[in-house]
C-alpha positions as CSV (number, residue, x, y, z in Angstrom):
1,S,147.2,-78.2,-6.8
2,D,146.1,-75.0,-7.4
3,L,142.7,-75.6,-7.7
4,W,141.5,-72.6,-5.6
5,G,144.0,-70.4,-6.7
6,S,146.0,-70.3,-3.6
7,D,149.2,-72.4,-2.7
8,D,148.2,-71.6,0.8
9,T,145.2,-72.8,3.6
10,V,141.6,-72.1,2.7
11,T,140.7,-70.4,6.1
12,V,136.8,-69.4,5.0
13,I,134.9,-70.7,2.4
14,R,130.7,-69.6,1.4
15,Y,128.6,-70.5,-1.4
16,N,127.0,-67.8,-3.2
17,P,123.2,-67.6,-2.4
18,A,122.1,-67.1,-6.0
19,E,124.4,-68.9,-8.0
20,S,124.8,-72.0,-6.3
21,Y,128.3,-73.3,-8.0
22,L,130.2,-69.9,-7.3
23,A,132.4,-70.0,-3.7
24,A,134.0,-67.4,-2.7
25,T,137.5,-68.3,-0.4
26,A,139.6,-66.1,2.4
27,S,143.1,-68.1,2.1
28,A,145.9,-67.8,4.7
29,D,148.2,-65.9,1.8
30,R,145.6,-63.3,2.6
31,G,144.2,-63.7,-0.8
32,I,139.9,-63.7,-1.4
33,G,139.0,-65.6,-4.2
34,L,136.2,-66.7,-6.2
35,F,136.0,-70.2,-8.0
36,D,133.5,-72.1,-10.2
37,T,133.1,-75.2,-8.9
38,R,131.4,-76.2,-12.3
39,S,134.6,-76.7,-13.9
40,S,136.9,-76.4,-10.5
41,T,138.4,-72.7,-12.1
42,P,139.7,-70.3,-9.9
43,L,137.7,-67.2,-11.4
44,K,139.6,-64.4,-10.0
45,K,141.8,-63.1,-6.4
46,T,143.0,-60.1,-4.9
47,M,145.2,-60.2,-2.4
48,L,144.6,-57.6,1.1
49,S,147.3,-56.3,3.4
50,M,146.5,-58.6,5.7
51,R,144.5,-62.1,6.7
52,S,140.6,-62.1,6.4
53,N,139.2,-64.2,9.2
54,C,135.6,-64.1,8.0
55,L,133.1,-63.9,4.4
56,R,129.6,-63.5,3.8
57,W,127.5,-62.8,1.0
58,N,124.9,-60.2,1.4
59,P,121.7,-62.3,0.7
60,M,119.5,-59.6,-1.4
61,E,122.3,-58.8,-3.5
62,P,124.5,-61.9,-3.9
63,N,127.0,-60.3,-6.4
64,V,128.1,-58.4,-3.0
65,F,130.4,-59.8,-0.3
66,V,132.3,-58.5,2.7
67,V,135.3,-59.7,5.2
68,G,136.0,-59.0,8.3
69,N,140.0,-58.7,8.6
70,E,143.0,-58.8,10.7
71,D,143.8,-55.1,10.3
72,Y,140.6,-53.9,12.3
73,N,138.9,-53.5,9.0
74,A,135.6,-54.9,7.0
75,Y,136.0,-55.0,3.1
76,S,132.9,-54.8,0.9
77,F,133.2,-56.4,-2.5
78,D,131.4,-56.8,-5.9
79,M,132.2,-60.5,-7.5
80,R,132.2,-58.2,-10.9
81,R,134.9,-55.5,-9.6
82,L,137.5,-57.8,-7.2
83,D,140.6,-55.9,-7.9
84,Q,140.1,-53.3,-5.3
85,P,137.2,-53.3,-2.5
86,A,133.6,-51.0,-2.8
87,M,133.7,-49.8,0.6
88,I,136.1,-50.3,4.0
89,H,134.3,-50.2,6.9
90,K,136.4,-49.1,9.6
91,G,136.3,-48.2,13.5
92,H,137.4,-51.3,15.3
93,V,140.6,-51.3,17.5
94,G,141.3,-55.1,17.0
95,A,140.6,-57.8,14.5
96,I,137.4,-58.6,13.4
97,M,136.1,-62.4,13.6
98,D,132.9,-62.6,12.3
99,V,130.4,-60.9,10.1
100,A,126.9,-61.6,9.3
101,W,124.5,-59.8,7.0
102,S,120.9,-58.4,8.3
103,P,118.1,-60.4,6.3
104,T,117.1,-57.0,4.2
105,G,120.7,-57.0,3.3
106,R,121.3,-53.2,4.1
107,E,123.2,-54.0,6.7
108,F,125.7,-56.0,8.8
109,V,127.3,-56.4,12.3
110,T,130.9,-57.6,13.1
111,A,132.0,-59.0,15.6
112,S,135.9,-57.8,16.6
113,Y,138.9,-59.2,19.6
114,D,138.3,-55.3,20.6
115,K,135.3,-57.0,22.1
116,T,132.8,-54.6,20.6
117,I,130.0,-55.7,18.3
118,R,129.3,-52.6,15.1
119,I,126.6,-52.1,12.9
120,F,127.4,-51.3,9.7
121,G,125.3,-49.6,6.8
122,Q,126.5,-51.5,3.2
123,R,127.6,-48.2,1.9
124,S,128.9,-46.5,5.3
125,G,132.2,-46.1,6.0
126,T,131.2,-46.1,9.8
127,A,129.3,-47.9,12.1
128,R,126.0,-46.3,12.8
129,D,126.0,-48.2,16.4
130,V,128.6,-49.8,18.6
131,Y,127.8,-52.6,21.4
132,H,130.8,-52.7,24.3
133,L,130.8,-56.0,25.6
134,K,132.1,-56.9,29.4
135,R,135.9,-56.6,29.6
């Protein structure tokens, strides 16, 4: 079935905080997709160069989400323009394994295999703070 717009495994799925029928996914084929669960219809899909490990919706701007990728970058997307990222957040030297938004939706934190966590502003390509964990 092509329900999720992918012939490959969906590895992450998150419902939109404002539109309960809208879900965003990351799949093993490097795809990022949006789906309407009311009609079981894929809405949009874009492909990145490598696989995304995590995805979170912005709690205050529910048209925005961020994904953490195997290519060491986080990508912010506006769901209305899924063809390209709104911002690429750089600085890690290992795959990003998780992301989480602050309650204000103005910044998010990333966790990486490089044993750092980084805090990014929503509209900033570089981290405002970097925390190194024990090696």
